[in-house]
Structures are given as C-alpha cells and as structure tokens.
N, C-alpha and C positions, 0 to 999 in steps of 0.2 A: 268618703270621697268616691267619685265615680271610677277613678283609675286604680283603686286599691285591689289587691288580689281577692279572688272569691273566697269567702270564708264558710260557704255552705256547700257540702258535697254529699254524695250518697255512697254508702259502703257497697250496695248492690243496686245498680240503676234499673233492674227489672222489677224489684219489689213494689214500687209505688203502683204500677199498673197491674201486675199479675196477682198481687196479694191485697194491698191496701184499697185499690179501686174496686177490685172484684169482690172482696169480702166486706169492707167497711165503707164503701161508696166514696173513697178518696178523701179521708179526713184532712190531708195536707192542705187542701183548698179551702178548708173551713177554720182550722184552728190558728192560722197565722193572721194576726191583726193587720198586717200590712200587705196582704195579698201577694206574698213572695212566691207561693206555689200555686200553679194552675195547670189543669189538665187541658191539653190542646190536641187537636187531630193532626196527624201527619198527612202527607199527600196520598197515602194509601188508606186513609180513613181509620188509622189505628190511633189509640190513645197513647199519649206520652206525657210525662211530667216535665213542665218547664219551670225552671227556677229563675225568678227575677230578683237576683241578689241585690241589685241596686235599690230595691224598695225596702230592704231589711232595716228594721228599727233596733236591732240587736237586743231583743227581749229574751231570746233563747227558748221561747215557747215551743218551737218546732222540735228541738232536741229533747224536751221533756215530754211532749205529748205524742210523739211518733210511736205507734203501737209496737213496731218491731225494732225500734232504736236504730233505724237505718240511716238517719240524717246525722252527719258529722258537722257540728257547729264548733268552730274555733274562734277564739277572740279576734275581732277585727283588727286590722293594722291600726296602730295608735292606741289600742286598748279602750276605745270608746264603747260605751254601753248605752242603755236607754236614757233619755233625757225627759224627765217629767217636770215641766216648769211649774205646774200647779200644786205640787206637793210640798 
C-alpha cells in the first residue's frame, strides 16, 4: 500500500555514492527488478541515491545483492511478499 511505512532504509546513507557508485558503478540501480533504487543529481550536481520504496515488489534482492550489506530490508506491513501468479 502507498501509505505503509517505508521498509527500505540504509545503515549509512553515504555508502551508495562514496563506495558503491565510485567502486562498482552503482549496482543498486541495476539489481533491483522494480527500479526502486536510482541515482539522481542534486541541485549542486552531486549524485545521491533515491529510494522509490513504493515500487518495491518485496523480492529482497537488494538485501541479498548489496555488496556492503548497507540496505536494511524489513518485512513490509501486512507481511506481503512477492506474488508470482504464473508459478
């Protein structure tokens, strides 16, 4: 639901830009199947990670694939997980 609490947070908000973007070319923007993570420019032309939690399909890929385990993924309100109707 759009009004549920955000279930994706970062342990250290500086790591995505200073480490992951600089060293690994920002894997967050590629491993999420729902485009939850994207790097955007600020008004001062600096990169920052934007989390679009409303797009999350609750697959937990980000928690597993994050190279430094900086993303904290908690079970969404209601306990919903991925829904794969074709399986």
